N, C-alpha and C positions, 0 to 999 in steps of 0.2 A: 663978660666974666674975665676980668683981667688976668687972673692966675692961670686960667686954662687957655693955652695958645695952640691953635690948630696946627697940625703938621701938614706940610705940603704933600700932595699925592706922590710926587717923585720920591721924597724922603721917606714917606710912609711905606712905599713899596720896598725900599732898601731895608728898612727896619723889619718889616714882616719877613723878608727873605732871611735876615739874620736870626730872627726869633724862631722861624720854622726849623732852621738847622740846630740852633742852640737847645731847643727843647724836644727835638726829634718829632715834631708835630706835622702831620699831613692832613690839613683841614679838608673836610669834604669826604675823606675816606671813611668807609663803613666802620672800620675798627680803629678809629683814631686813638692815639695815646699821647699823653703829655708826659714826657720823660726828661726832666731837666738833669743837669749834672748834680752829683752828690755834693753836699748833703741836701736832702729834701724830705718833706713830709706832706702827706695827703690828708686833708681834713674832710670828713663827711659833714656836709652842711644841710642835709635833708631835714633835720629836725626843725629848721627855721620855719617850715611851713606848718608846724603844729603848735608852736608856742605864741607868746606875745611878740608877734613879728616886728612891729615897729621898735620895741625896746631892744630886741636882740640885734636887729640891723643897725640901730643907732650905736649900740655897744661895739659891734664889729667895726664900724667906720671909725669910731673914736680910738679903739685899741690899735687898729692898723695904721691910722694917721700918726699916733704916738711912736709906733715902731719905725715908720718911714722917717720921722723926724730924728730918732736916735741914730739912724743909719746913714744920714745925709748931712753934709755941711750946709751952711746958710746959702751958699752959691750953687749948690748942686741942683740939677733938675732931674725929673723922672719922666718916663714915658707912660702914658695911660692909653692902652690900645683896646678898641672895641671892634671885634671881628666884622669886617665888611661895612664899617662906618668910619667916621672921622676919628683920628687919633689926636692926642694932645701931649704937650709937655706942660709940666707944672712943677712948682716948688712946694714941698710939704710944709715949709716954714712960712708961707704966706697964707692969707685968708683963703678958705676953700668955699667959694660961692656955690650955691645949690640952684638947681633949676626949679621950675614951677611944681615939680613933684617932690621936692625936698631932697634930691639926689645930686651927687657930683656929676659933672659932664660924662664921666665914665664911673659908674658905681663900683664898689668893692664886691658886693654880692651879685653873682651872675644870674640875673633874672630873665634869662631867655637868650642872651648872647654870651660869647666868650669875652671876658674882661681880663686883660693882662696888664700888670704894672711892673716896670723894670727900672732899676737904677740906670742912670745915663751910661754907665760902663758895662751894663748887662751882667754885673757880678752877682746880683741877687734879684729876686722878684716874687710876685704873687700872681697865680694863674687860676682864674675862675672858669670852671666847666659847668655850664647849666644843665647838660644832659646827664652827666654822672653825679650831679649835685655835690661837687667837690671844689675845694680851694687847695691848690698845691703851693706850698711856700718853699723856695729854694734859696740856698746861700746861708752859710753859717751865721753871718752877721744879722740877717733878718730873722732867722730862726731863734737866735738868742734873745733878740729884742722882743719878739712875740712871746717867748717863754717867760719873760720877766713880768708881763702883764697880759695874759692871754684873753682874747674875747670869750665871752660866755659860750659862743657857738663852737669854739675849739676845745673846750674843756671836756674831759671824759664824763660821760653820763653815768 
């Protein structure tokens, strides 16, 4: 999958160290919290388990990809991090190949693991928490892009 480039373990350790400080996250602690810098918003995604899951998740992926594209230049890269698994760099402007389950190498919807996406400069990102059933979006630029075309899952019920 050409667009998904694995990050070396050494670089990944440095990135996670930066991420843990940036979002004040202490993975493995009993009362973990994800607290990025302002502005940020936390979206409850628990309703995804009740509705047309494939349609809702496809809409989420499409909307988030559009937002990533609006917030990045053609040559920008993003980090896609999967807690305790391989992380990747990718460009939201290139084809987004999917695996045999129809998912990106790191999915947007946190289906059992923490999935984090950051702009290369760490100025904004998307943070999926599978245990609290939330996606936290931080950074004014990304919040505005998502507000322009919010996924069904982020719209008030």
